[in-house]
N, C-alpha and C positions, 0 to 999 in steps of 0.2 A: 505494501499499499503505499502512497506517496503521502509528503505529508498533507497533502491539498484532500486527500480519497479520507484521509483520519479525521481531520477538523470536518469535513463535511458528515464525517457517519456521527462524531461527536454533538454537533449541529442538529443534525433530523434529531438524536435521546434527547436529547432539551427541547427541541419543540414540542418534539410526542409527551410528554413527563408535564410542558406547560396547557399544552392541547388538554389533558390527561384531568388536570389539574379546574381547569376554564367549566364556570357553568355551563347549564345548557341555554341555546339560544342561537340569534342568528352570525353572532359573531364567530362564535365556536363550529358553524355550519362552515360559514367561508372558511373558517382557516380548516378545516378537515378537506377541503375541495384543496386547497391549496398543499397543504400535504401530501394529500393522495400522489398528485402533480408531481409533485419531489422525489416520492415514491418511481412512481413511473421514468423522471429524466435520472435517478439515479439509476434505474437497472436499466439507461441505456448507456452508461457512465457518462453522462454529460452533467459536469462537477458546476458548471456555470449555470446552467437552469435549475438543477438542484436549488443550489445557494438561492435564485432568484423566489425561486415557490417557496425556500422554505424563511426565507424575509418574506414573502407577504403573507404568509400565513404566522409568521410571529408579529406584523403588520395589524393582522383583521383579530388576534388576539388582545387589542393594546385599548 
C-alpha cells in the first residue's frame, strides 16, 4: 500500500465512524450516498475520487 492508499483507508474508517454516530435524517442519508460512491471509487482504485466523495460525506454530516 502506498501512503496515499493508507491515508484513504484511514479516512474511510473515520468517515464511517462519524456516519455511524450521526442521528438519522437527511444529512445522514446524503452522507451515505457519498460514502457509497467513495467505496465504489476505492474498489476502482481511484484515490482522488474516493477522497472527494469522503470529503463530501464529511461535509454532508456537518
